[in-house]
DSSP file (Angstrom, degrees, kcal/mol; ACC not computed):
  #  RESIDUE AA STRUCTURE BP1 BP2  ACC     N-H-->O    O-->H-N    N-H-->O    O-->H-N    TCO  KAPPA ALPHA  PHI   PSI    X-CA   Y-CA   Z-CA
    1    1 A M              0   0    0      0, 0.0     2,-0.4     0, 0.0     0, 0.0   0.000 360.0 360.0 360.0 129.6   50.4  182.9    9.3
    2    2 A K        -     0   0    0      2,-0.0     2,-0.3     0, 0.0     0, 0.0  -0.842 360.0-161.1-106.3 135.3   49.5  179.3   10.4
    3    3 A F        -     0   0    0     -2,-0.4     2,-0.6     2,-0.0     0, 0.0  -0.901  16.8-132.8-114.3 145.3   47.7  178.5   13.7
    4    4 A L        -     0   0    0     -2,-0.3     2,-0.6     2,-0.0    -2,-0.0  -0.869  25.2-162.9 -93.1 122.9   47.5  175.2   15.5
    5    5 A V        -     0   0    0     -2,-0.6     2,-0.4     0, 0.0    -2,-0.0  -0.927   5.8-170.8-114.6 126.0   43.9  174.5   16.4
    6    6 A L        -     0   0    0     -2,-0.6     2,-0.1     4,-0.0    -2,-0.0  -0.946  21.3-125.0-116.3 134.7   43.2  171.9   19.0
    7    7 A K     >  -     0   0    0     -2,-0.4     4,-2.2     1,-0.1     3,-0.3  -0.424  28.6-113.6 -71.9 154.7   39.8  170.5   19.9
    8    8 A K  H  > S+     0   0    0      1,-0.2     4,-2.6     2,-0.2     5,-0.2   0.924 117.1  53.2 -57.2 -48.7   38.8  170.7   23.5
    9    9 A D  H  > S+     0   0    0      1,-0.2     4,-1.9     2,-0.2    -1,-0.2   0.849 107.8  50.9 -60.1 -34.7   38.8  166.9   23.9
   10   10 A T  H  > S+     0   0    0     -3,-0.3     4,-2.5     2,-0.2    -1,-0.2   0.938 111.2  48.9 -63.5 -46.8   42.4  166.7   22.5
   11   11 A L  H  X S+     0   0    0     -4,-2.2     4,-2.7     1,-0.2     5,-0.2   0.929 111.4  48.1 -64.1 -43.4   43.6  169.4   25.0
   12   12 A V  H  X S+     0   0    0     -4,-2.6     4,-2.0     1,-0.2    -1,-0.2   0.900 112.2  50.7 -69.4 -36.0   41.9  167.7   28.0
   13   13 A F  H  X S+     0   0    0     -4,-1.9     4,-2.7    -5,-0.2    -1,-0.2   0.932 111.1  47.4 -59.6 -47.6   43.5  164.4   26.9
   14   14 A I  H  X S+     0   0    0     -4,-2.5     4,-2.2     1,-0.2    -2,-0.2   0.905 114.2  47.5 -62.9 -42.1   47.0  165.9   26.6
   15   15 A L  H  X S+     0   0    0     -4,-2.7     4,-2.0     2,-0.2    -1,-0.2   0.865 113.1  47.6 -65.9 -37.5   46.6  167.6   30.1
   16   16 A V  H  X S+     0   0    0     -4,-2.0     4,-2.7    -5,-0.2     5,-0.2   0.947 112.7  49.5 -68.7 -48.4   45.4  164.5   31.8
   17   17 A T  H  X S+     0   0    0     -4,-2.7     4,-2.1    -5,-0.2    -2,-0.2   0.909 112.4  47.3 -54.1 -47.7   48.2  162.4   30.3
   18   18 A A  H  X S+     0   0    0     -4,-2.2     4,-2.3     1,-0.2    -1,-0.2   0.908 112.2  50.2 -65.1 -43.1   50.8  164.9   31.3
   19   19 A F  H  X S+     0   0    0     -4,-2.0     4,-2.1     1,-0.2    -2,-0.2   0.895 110.6  48.3 -61.9 -40.8   49.4  165.0   34.9
   20   20 A L  H  X S+     0   0    0     -4,-2.7     4,-3.1     2,-0.2     5,-0.3   0.919 110.6  52.4 -69.6 -39.9   49.4  161.3   35.2
   21   21 A L  H  X S+     0   0    0     -4,-2.1     4,-2.3    -5,-0.2    -2,-0.2   0.905 110.9  48.5 -55.9 -46.7   53.0  161.1   33.9
   22   22 A V  H  X S+     0   0    0     -4,-2.3     4,-2.3     2,-0.2    -1,-0.2   0.897 112.1  47.7 -62.6 -44.6   54.1  163.7   36.5
   23   23 A I  H  X S+     0   0    0     -4,-2.1     4,-2.6     2,-0.2    -2,-0.2   0.950 113.2  48.1 -65.0 -50.3   52.3  161.9   39.4
   24   24 A I  H  X S+     0   0    0     -4,-3.1     4,-2.1     1,-0.2     5,-0.2   0.918 112.6  48.7 -57.4 -44.4   53.8  158.5   38.4
   25   25 A S  H  X S+     0   0    0     -4,-2.3     4,-2.3    -5,-0.3    -1,-0.2   0.915 110.3  49.9 -65.1 -42.0   57.3  160.0   38.1
   26   26 A A  H  X S+     0   0    0     -4,-2.3     4,-2.6     1,-0.2     5,-0.2   0.925 110.5  50.6 -59.0 -44.2   57.1  161.7   41.5
   27   27 A W  H  X S+     0   0    0     -4,-2.6     4,-1.9     1,-0.2    -2,-0.2   0.907 110.5  48.8 -64.3 -40.7   55.9  158.5   43.1
   28   28 A F  H  X S+     0   0    0     -4,-2.1     4,-0.6     2,-0.2    -1,-0.2   0.875 112.1  49.3 -63.3 -42.0   58.8  156.5   41.6
   29   29 A M  H >< S+     0   0    0     -4,-2.3     3,-0.6    -5,-0.2    -2,-0.2   0.904 112.4  48.7 -68.0 -38.3   61.4  159.3   42.8
   30   30 A L  H 3< S+     0   0    0     -4,-2.6    -2,-0.2     1,-0.2    -1,-0.2   0.851 114.1  45.5 -68.9 -33.4   60.0  159.2   46.3
   31   31 A K  H >< S+     0   0    0     -4,-1.9     3,-2.0    -5,-0.2    -1,-0.2   0.448  82.1 123.6 -88.1  -0.3   60.1  155.5   46.5
   32   32 A A  T << S+     0   0    0     -3,-0.6     3,-0.1    -4,-0.6    -3,-0.0  -0.346  79.0  15.7 -60.2 137.8   63.6  155.1   45.1
   33   33 A G  T 3  S+     0   0    0      1,-0.3    -1,-0.3    73,-0.0     2,-0.1   0.394  86.7 142.4  78.2  -1.2   65.8  153.2   47.5
   34   34 A D    <   -     0   0    0     -3,-2.0     2,-0.5    71,-0.1    -1,-0.3  -0.446  41.4-144.3 -68.1 143.1   63.1  151.8   49.6
   35   35 A T        -     0   0    0     69,-0.3    71,-0.6    71,-0.2     2,-0.1  -0.953  18.3-119.7-109.1 127.3   63.7  148.3   50.9
   36   36 A A        +     0   0    0     -2,-0.5    71,-0.1     1,-0.1     4,-0.0  -0.399  31.3 178.4 -62.7 131.7   60.7  146.0   51.2
   37   37 A V        +     0   0    0     -2,-0.1    79,-1.0    80,-0.1     2,-0.7  -0.085  29.0 133.1-128.0  38.7   60.3  144.9   54.8
   38   38 A F  S    S-     0   0    0      1,-0.2    77,-0.1    77,-0.2    79,-0.0  -0.807  80.9 -51.8-103.7 122.0   57.2  142.8   54.6
   39   39 A N        -     0   0    0     -2,-0.7     2,-0.2    75,-0.3    -1,-0.2   0.656  69.4-177.3  17.5  67.7   57.4  139.3   56.4
   40   40 A Q        -     0   0    0     76,-0.2     2,-0.1    -3,-0.1    -1,-0.1  -0.579  31.7 -97.8 -81.4 150.5   60.4  137.9   54.9
   41   41 A L        -     0   0    0     -2,-0.2     2,-0.2     1,-0.1    -1,-0.1  -0.453  32.3-139.6 -78.0 145.9   61.4  134.4   55.8
   42   42 A A        -     0   0    0     -2,-0.1     2,-0.2     4,-0.0    -1,-0.1  -0.662  10.4-150.4 -90.1 149.9   64.0  133.6   58.5
   43   43 A N    >   -     0   0    0     -2,-0.2     3,-1.2     4,-0.1    -1,-0.0  -0.660  34.5 -95.3-111.1-179.1   66.6  131.0   58.4
   44   44 A E  T 3  S+     0   0    0      1,-0.3    -2,-0.0    -2,-0.2    -1,-0.0   0.707 118.0  55.5 -66.4 -25.7   68.2  129.0   61.2
   45   45 A N  T 3  S+     0   0    0      2,-0.1     2,-0.5    39,-0.0    38,-0.4   0.073  87.8  96.8 -98.4  24.1   71.3  131.3   61.5
   46   46 A T    <   -     0   0    0     -3,-1.2    38,-0.2    36,-0.1     2,-0.2  -0.945  67.9-137.6-119.4 127.7   69.3  134.4   62.0
   47   47 A R  E     -a   84   0A   0     36,-2.4    38,-3.0    -2,-0.5     2,-0.4  -0.532  16.5-138.5 -77.9 144.6   68.6  135.8   65.5
   48   48 A E  E     -a   85   0A   0     36,-0.2     2,-0.4    -2,-0.2    38,-0.2  -0.887  19.0-177.0-106.4 138.2   65.1  137.2   66.1
   49   49 A I  E     -a   86   0A   0     36,-2.4    38,-3.4    -2,-0.4     2,-0.4  -0.994  13.6-148.7-131.8 137.9   64.5  140.5   68.1
   50   50 A H  E     +a   87   0A   0     -2,-0.4     2,-0.3    36,-0.2    38,-0.2  -0.903  18.2 174.1-110.0 137.9   61.0  141.7   68.9
   51   51 A M  E     -a   88   0A   0     36,-2.6    38,-3.2    -2,-0.4     2,-0.3  -0.976   9.1-161.5-143.5 143.6   60.0  145.4   69.2
   52   52 A V  E     -aB  89  72A   0     20,-3.0    20,-2.4    -2,-0.3     2,-0.5  -0.895  23.9-113.9-128.0 164.6   56.7  147.2   69.7
   53   53 A T  E     - B   0  71A   0     36,-1.5    39,-1.1    -2,-0.3     2,-0.3  -0.831  37.7-167.9 -92.9 131.7   55.3  150.6   69.3
   54   54 A V  E     - B   0  70A   0     16,-3.3    16,-2.3    -2,-0.5     2,-0.4  -0.906  14.2-160.7-127.5 146.7   54.3  152.3   72.6
   55   55 A E  E     - B   0  69A   0     -2,-0.3     2,-0.5    14,-0.2    14,-0.2  -0.991   4.3-164.0-126.5 131.6   52.3  155.3   73.5
   56   56 A Y  E     - B   0  68A   0     12,-3.1    12,-2.2    -2,-0.4     2,-0.3  -0.952  12.9-176.2-113.9 133.7   52.5  157.1   76.9
   57   57 A K  E     + B   0  67A   0     -2,-0.5     2,-0.3    10,-0.2    10,-0.2  -0.932   6.9 167.5-124.8 153.9   49.7  159.5   77.9
   58   58 A S  E     - B   0  66A   0      8,-2.0     8,-3.2    -2,-0.3     2,-0.4  -0.974  27.9-125.6-154.5 157.1   49.2  161.7   80.9
   59   59 A K  E     - B   0  65A   0     -2,-0.3     6,-0.2     6,-0.2     2,-0.1  -0.937  20.6-136.9-113.0 142.2   47.1  164.6   82.0
   60   60 A M    >   -     0   0    0      4,-3.1     3,-2.1    -2,-0.4     6,-0.0  -0.387  33.2-100.3 -87.1 167.5   48.4  167.8   83.2
   61   61 A K  T 3  S+     0   0    0      1,-0.3    -1,-0.1     2,-0.1    -2,-0.0   0.824 125.6  56.1 -59.4 -33.3   46.9  169.7   86.3
   62   62 A D  T 3  S-     0   0    0      2,-0.1    -1,-0.3     1,-0.1     3,-0.1   0.308 123.7-105.7 -83.5   9.8   45.1  172.0   83.9
   63   63 A G  S <  S+     0   0    0     -3,-2.1     2,-0.1     1,-0.3    -2,-0.1   0.308  73.7 142.3  87.5  -6.9   43.4  168.9   82.1
   64   64 A K        -     0   0    0     -5,-0.1    -4,-3.1     1,-0.1     2,-0.4  -0.474  46.7-135.5 -66.5 137.3   45.7  169.2   79.0
   65   65 A E  E     -B   59   0A   0     -6,-0.2     2,-0.4    -2,-0.1    -6,-0.2  -0.754  21.0-169.9 -93.5 139.0   46.5  165.8   77.7
   66   66 A I  E     +B   58   0A   0     -8,-3.2    -8,-2.0    -2,-0.4     2,-0.3  -0.949   6.4 178.8-126.3 152.4   50.1  165.0   76.8
   67   67 A E  E     -B   57   0A   0     -2,-0.4     2,-0.3   -10,-0.2   -10,-0.2  -0.981  12.5-168.3-148.6 161.3   51.5  162.0   74.9
   68   68 A V  E     -B   56   0A   0    -12,-2.2   -12,-3.1    -2,-0.3     2,-0.3  -0.988  13.6-142.2-147.0 145.8   54.6  160.6   73.6
   69   69 A Y  E     +B   55   0A   0     71,-2.5     2,-0.3    -2,-0.3   -14,-0.2  -0.850  24.2 171.7-110.5 152.1   55.4  157.6   71.3
   70   70 A R  E     -B   54   0A   0    -16,-2.3   -16,-3.3    -2,-0.3     2,-0.4  -0.990  34.5-118.9-151.5 155.5   58.4  155.2   71.6
   71   71 A W  E     -B   53   0A   0     -2,-0.3   -18,-0.2    73,-0.2    73,-0.1  -0.833  43.3-120.6 -90.5 139.7   59.9  151.9   70.3
   72   72 A D  E    S+B   52   0A   0    -20,-2.4   -20,-3.0    -2,-0.4     2,-0.1  -0.991 101.0  33.1-127.8 121.9   60.3  149.3   73.0
   73   73 A P  S    S-     0   0    0      0, 0.0    -1,-0.1     0, 0.0     3,-0.0   0.575  81.0-161.5 -74.3 156.0   62.9  148.3   73.6
   74   74 A G  S    S+     0   0    0     -2,-0.1    72,-2.6     1,-0.1     2,-0.3   0.579  75.6  41.0 -83.4 -13.6   64.6  151.7   72.8
   75   75 A N  E     -d  146   0B   0     70,-0.2     2,-0.4    72,-0.1    72,-0.2  -0.999  62.3-179.1-138.0 135.5   68.0  150.0   72.4
   76   76 A I  E     -d  147   0B   0     70,-2.4    72,-3.2    -2,-0.3     2,-0.4  -0.995  13.1-150.1-132.2 145.5   69.0  146.9   70.8
   77   77 A S  E     +d  148   0B   0     -2,-0.4     2,-0.3    70,-0.2    72,-0.2  -0.929  19.8 166.6-119.3 136.0   72.6  145.4   70.5
   78   78 A I  E     -d  149   0B   0     70,-2.5    72,-2.4    -2,-0.4     2,-0.2  -0.944  35.2-107.2-142.1 158.8   73.9  143.1   67.7
   79   79 A N    >   -     0   0    0     -2,-0.3     3,-1.7    70,-0.2    42,-0.3  -0.617  43.4 -97.6 -87.0 148.9   77.2  141.9   66.6
   80   80 A A  T 3  S+     0   0    0      1,-0.3    42,-0.3    -2,-0.2     3,-0.1  -0.473 113.6  16.7 -64.7 135.3   78.8  143.3   63.4
   81   81 A G  T 3  S+     0   0    0     40,-3.3    -1,-0.3     1,-0.3     2,-0.2   0.229  94.7 135.4  85.8 -10.1   78.1  140.7   60.6
   82   82 A E    <   -     0   0    0     -3,-1.7     2,-0.5    39,-0.3    39,-0.4  -0.475  54.2-131.9 -70.1 140.5   75.3  139.1   62.6
   83   83 A K        +     0   0    0    -38,-0.4   -36,-2.4    -2,-0.2     2,-0.4  -0.792  33.3 173.8 -93.0 127.8   72.1  138.4   60.7
   84   84 A V  E     -aC  47 119A   0     35,-2.4    35,-3.4    -2,-0.5     2,-0.6  -1.000  28.1-149.2-140.4 137.0   69.0  139.5   62.7
   85   85 A N  E     -aC  48 118A   0    -38,-3.0   -36,-2.4    -2,-0.4     2,-0.6  -0.954  18.4-155.3-101.5 117.8   65.3  139.7   61.8
   86   86 A L  E     -aC  49 117A   0     31,-3.1    31,-2.7    -2,-0.6     2,-0.6  -0.859   6.2-162.1 -90.9 115.7   63.7  142.7   63.7
   87   87 A Y  E     -aC  50 116A   0    -38,-3.4   -36,-2.6    -2,-0.6     2,-0.5  -0.915   6.1-169.3-100.4 120.1   60.0  142.0   64.2
   88   88 A I  E     -aC  51 115A   0     27,-3.3    27,-2.8    -2,-0.6     2,-0.4  -0.949   5.5-156.6-116.3 121.9   58.2  145.3   65.1
   89   89 A S  E     -aC  52 114A   0    -38,-3.2   -36,-1.5    -2,-0.5     2,-0.8  -0.805  14.8-133.5-100.3 136.0   54.5  145.0   66.3
   90   90 A G  B     +h  111   0C   0     23,-2.5    22,-2.9    20,-0.5    23,-0.2  -0.839  43.9 149.5 -93.9 111.8   52.2  148.0   65.8
   91   91 A I        +     0   0    0     -2,-0.8     2,-0.4     1,-0.4    -1,-0.2   0.743  62.5  26.9-106.9 -56.5   50.4  148.4   69.1
   92   92 A N  S    S+     0   0    0    -39,-1.1    -1,-0.4    19,-0.1   -38,-0.0  -0.891 104.0  32.3-116.0 149.2   49.8  152.1   69.4
   93   93 A G  S    S-     0   0    0     -2,-0.4    18,-0.1    -3,-0.1     3,-0.1   0.339  79.6-106.8  83.3 139.5   49.4  154.7   66.7
   94   94 A E  S    S+     0   0    0      1,-0.2    17,-2.3    16,-0.1     2,-0.3   0.958  94.8   0.5 -64.9 -53.5   47.8  153.9   63.3
   95   95 A E  E     -E  110   0B   0     15,-0.2    -1,-0.2     2,-0.0    15,-0.2  -0.999  49.4-167.6-145.0 145.1   51.1  154.0   61.2
   96   96 A H  E     -E  109   0B   0     13,-2.6    13,-1.4    -2,-0.3     2,-0.2  -0.773  12.7-163.7-131.8  89.1   54.7  154.6   61.9
   97   97 A P  E     +E  108   0B   0      0, 0.0    35,-3.4     0, 0.0    36,-0.5  -0.521  26.9 176.1 -65.0 132.7   56.7  155.1   58.6
   98   98 A F  E     -EF 107 131B   0      9,-2.7     9,-1.8    33,-0.3     2,-0.3  -0.869  25.2-167.9-139.8 167.7   60.3  154.6   59.6
   99   99 A Y  E     -EF 106 130B   0     31,-1.6    31,-2.9    -2,-0.3     2,-0.6  -0.968  26.6-120.7-148.7 158.5   64.0  154.5   58.2
  100  100 A I  E >   - F   0 129B   0      5,-2.0     3,-1.6    -2,-0.3     5,-0.4  -0.930  36.4-119.6-104.0 116.7   67.2  153.4   59.6
  101  101 A E  T 3  S+     0   0    0     27,-2.4    27,-0.2    -2,-0.6     3,-0.1  -0.152  95.1  20.7 -56.3 137.4   69.6  156.2   59.5
  102  102 A G  T 3  S+     0   0    0      1,-0.3    -1,-0.3    25,-0.1     2,-0.2   0.549 117.0  73.1  77.5  11.4   72.8  155.5   57.3
  103  103 A T  S <  S-     0   0    0     -3,-1.6    -1,-0.3     2,-0.2     0, 0.0  -0.734  85.1-117.8-133.7-174.0   71.1  152.8   55.4
  104  104 A D        +     0   0    0     -2,-0.2     2,-0.4    -3,-0.1   -69,-0.3   0.194  69.9 125.2-109.2  16.0   68.4  152.4   52.7
  105  105 A I        +     0   0    0     -5,-0.4    -5,-2.0   -71,-0.1     2,-0.3  -0.631  29.3 156.1 -78.7 128.4   66.1  150.5   54.9
  106  106 A K  E     +E   99   0B   0    -71,-0.6     2,-0.3    -2,-0.4    -7,-0.2  -0.942   2.9 137.6-142.6 163.8   62.6  152.0   55.1
  107  107 A G  E     -E   98   0B   0     -9,-1.8    -9,-2.7    -2,-0.3     2,-0.4  -0.978  40.2-103.9-179.3-171.2   59.2  150.7   56.0
  108  108 A T  E     -E   97   0B   0     -2,-0.3     2,-0.5   -11,-0.3   -71,-0.1  -0.993  14.0-151.1-142.4 136.3   56.0  151.2   57.8
  109  109 A V  E     -E   96   0B   0    -13,-1.4   -13,-2.6    -2,-0.4     2,-0.4  -0.901  21.3-162.4-100.1 128.4   54.6  149.7   61.0
  110  110 A K  E >   -E   95   0B   0     -2,-0.5     3,-1.9   -15,-0.2   -20,-0.5  -0.899  28.9 -94.2-117.7 149.2   50.8  149.5   61.1
  111  111 A K  B 3  S+h   90   0C   0    -17,-2.3   -20,-0.2    -2,-0.4     3,-0.1  -0.268 111.3  14.0 -58.6 130.0   48.6  149.1   64.1
  112  112 A G  T 3  S+     0   0    0    -22,-2.9     2,-0.3     1,-0.3    -1,-0.3   0.575 112.7  96.1  80.8   4.1   47.6  145.4   64.6
  113  113 A Q    <   -     0   0    0     -3,-1.9   -23,-2.5   -23,-0.2     2,-0.5  -0.844  66.1-134.2-125.9 159.9   50.4  144.2   62.2
  114  114 A E  E     -C   89   0A   0     -2,-0.3     2,-0.5   -25,-0.2   -75,-0.3  -0.971  15.2-161.8-117.4 130.5   53.9  142.9   62.4
  115  115 A T  E     -C   88   0A   0    -27,-2.8   -27,-3.3    -2,-0.5     2,-0.4  -0.953   8.0-151.0-113.6 130.1   56.6  144.2   60.2
  116  116 A M  E     -C   87   0A   0    -79,-1.0     2,-0.4    -2,-0.5   -29,-0.2  -0.887  10.1-170.6-106.8 133.7   59.8  142.2   59.8
  117  117 A V  E     -C   86   0A   0    -31,-2.7   -31,-3.1    -2,-0.4     2,-0.5  -0.983  14.7-142.5-123.2 125.0   63.0  144.0   59.0
  118  118 A S  E     -C   85   0A   0     -2,-0.4     2,-0.4   -33,-0.2   -33,-0.2  -0.778  24.5-171.9 -89.9 129.0   66.2  142.0   58.1
  119  119 A L  E     +C   84   0A   0    -35,-3.4   -35,-2.4    -2,-0.5     2,-0.2  -0.938  22.0 156.8-124.5 139.1   69.3  143.5   59.5
  120  120 A Q        -     0   0    0     -2,-0.4     2,-0.5   -37,-0.2   -37,-0.1  -0.676  15.7-171.8-163.8 105.7   73.1  142.8   59.0
  121  121 A F        -     0   0    0    -39,-0.4   -40,-3.3   -42,-0.3   -39,-0.3  -0.874  12.7-176.6-102.0 126.5   75.6  145.5   59.7
  122  122 A D  S    S+     0   0    0     -2,-0.5     2,-0.4   -42,-0.3    -1,-0.1   0.750  71.1  68.9 -90.8 -27.9   79.3  145.0   58.8
  123  123 A K  S    S-     0   0    0    -43,-0.0   -42,-0.1     1,-0.0    26,-0.1  -0.798  84.4-125.0 -94.7 129.1   80.4  148.3   60.3
  124  124 A E        +     0   0    0     -2,-0.4     2,-0.3    26,-0.1    26,-0.2  -0.342  60.9  86.3 -66.4 153.1   80.3  148.9   64.0
  125  125 A G  E    S- G   0 149B   0     24,-2.1    24,-3.2    -4,-0.1     2,-0.5  -0.913  78.2 -62.0 148.5-171.6   78.4  152.0   65.3
  126  126 A T  E     - G   0 148B   0     -2,-0.3     2,-0.4    22,-0.2    22,-0.2  -0.957  39.5-166.8-114.5 129.5   75.0  153.2   66.4
  127  127 A Y  E     - G   0 147B   0     20,-2.5    20,-3.2    -2,-0.5     2,-0.5  -0.936  16.3-140.1-107.6 131.4   72.1  153.1   63.7
  128  128 A R  E     - G   0 146B   0     -2,-0.4   -27,-2.4    18,-0.2     2,-0.6  -0.876   1.9-149.2 -99.7 122.4   69.1  155.1   64.7
  129  129 A L  E     -FG 100 145B   0     16,-3.1    16,-2.5    -2,-0.5     2,-0.5  -0.811  28.2-170.3 -82.3 120.6   65.6  153.7   63.9
  130  130 A I  E     -FG  99 144B   0    -31,-2.9   -31,-1.6    -2,-0.6     2,-0.4  -0.961  21.6-140.6-127.9 124.9   63.6  156.8   63.4
  131  131 A C  E     -F   98   0B   0     12,-2.4    12,-0.3    -2,-0.5   -33,-0.3  -0.731  11.4-150.9 -80.4 127.9   59.8  157.2   63.0
  132  132 A E  S    S+     0   0    0    -35,-3.4     3,-0.3    -2,-0.4   -34,-0.1   0.622  92.7  48.8 -76.6 -16.9   59.1  159.8   60.4
  133  133 A V  S    S+     0   0    0    -36,-0.5     2,-0.3     1,-0.2     3,-0.2   0.800 116.8  40.4 -92.4 -36.2   55.7  160.9   61.9
  134  134 A H  S    S+     0   0    0      1,-0.2     9,-2.5     9,-0.1    -3,-0.3  -0.412  72.1 137.2-115.7  58.7   57.0  161.3   65.5
  135  135 A G        +     0   0    0     -3,-0.3     2,-0.3    -2,-0.3    -1,-0.2   0.635  66.9  10.2 -78.5 -19.1   60.4  162.9   64.8
  136  136 A D  S > >S-     0   0    0     -3,-0.2     5,-1.8     3,-0.1     3,-1.5  -0.910  86.9 -85.0-152.6 178.8   60.4  165.6   67.6
  137  137 A R  G > 5S+     0   0    0      1,-0.3     3,-1.3    -2,-0.3    -1,-0.0   0.800 120.4  61.7 -59.8 -34.8   58.6  166.8   70.6
  138  138 A E  G 3 5S+     0   0    0      1,-0.3    -1,-0.3     2,-0.1    -4,-0.0   0.681 109.4  43.7 -70.5 -15.9   56.1  168.8   68.6
  139  139 A H  G < 5S-     0   0    0     -3,-1.5    -1,-0.3     0, 0.0    -2,-0.1  -0.321 129.1 -92.4-121.5  46.3   54.9  165.5   67.0
  140  140 A N  T < 5S+     0   0    0     -3,-1.3   -71,-2.5     1,-0.2    -3,-0.2   0.786  90.6  32.6  55.2  39.5   54.8  163.5   70.2
  141  141 A G      < -     0   0    0     -5,-1.8    -6,-0.2   -73,-0.2    -1,-0.2  -0.390  50.3-143.7-131.6-156.3   58.4  162.2   69.8
  142  142 A P        -     0   0    0      0, 0.0     2,-0.8     0, 0.0    -7,-0.2   0.476  44.3-173.2 -76.7 144.8   61.2  161.7   69.2
  143  143 A M        +     0   0    0     -9,-2.5   -12,-2.4   -12,-0.3     2,-0.4  -0.827  29.8 146.6-108.2  87.0   60.3  158.1   68.5
  144  144 A I  E     - G   0 130B   0     -2,-0.8     2,-0.3   -14,-0.2   -73,-0.2  -0.980  29.3-170.2-129.3 131.1   63.9  156.9   68.1
  145  145 A A  E     - G   0 129B   0    -16,-2.5   -16,-3.1    -2,-0.4     2,-0.5  -0.948  20.3-131.3-120.2 150.7   65.5  153.5   68.9
  146  146 A D  E     -dG  75 128B   0    -72,-2.6   -70,-2.4    -2,-0.3     2,-0.7  -0.860   8.7-160.2-104.3 128.7   69.3  152.8   68.8
  147  147 A I  E     -dG  76 127B   0    -20,-3.2   -20,-2.5    -2,-0.5     2,-0.6  -0.934  18.3-159.9-100.5 104.9   70.6  149.8   67.0
  148  148 A I  E     -dG  77 126B   0    -72,-3.2   -70,-2.5    -2,-0.7     2,-0.6  -0.773   4.5-164.1 -94.2 121.0   74.1  149.4   68.6
  149  149 A V  E      dG  78 125B   0    -24,-3.2   -24,-2.1    -2,-0.6   -70,-0.2  -0.918 360.0 360.0-109.2 120.2   76.5  147.3   66.5
  150  150 A D              0   0    0    -72,-2.4   -71,-0.2    -2,-0.6   -26,-0.1   0.432 360.0 360.0-103.9 360.0   79.7  146.0   68.2
């Protein structure tokens, strides 16, 4: 009967390498389909629309503070086929990772920074811009804006 003998250093090296491969693979799988939305250049035939992140706070009679996050404006309208650069300024909240429903557009709006998203929809309909952090009332949302394409 033969046994495989591994030294402690060899075993640690194999485990660390396997762990790193799993982490890198998971990162690539989670990022698959992301569209970079960082400060892309606009051309003359592209309309600009500006949006901000907003937080509303209030105190209840019992002293409890309540708050909600929103995109402002909450609705934007564009024409089918129109090229639009949507500039989103981070005013309230540290980060707002978002996606546009029905597309592969994803990004993050950070406080004090502006994120530019290039839009062009060929199909009419309503596309929702959804913040992944503030998706429902339990998380001070929903932070959803409608992109209406006519």
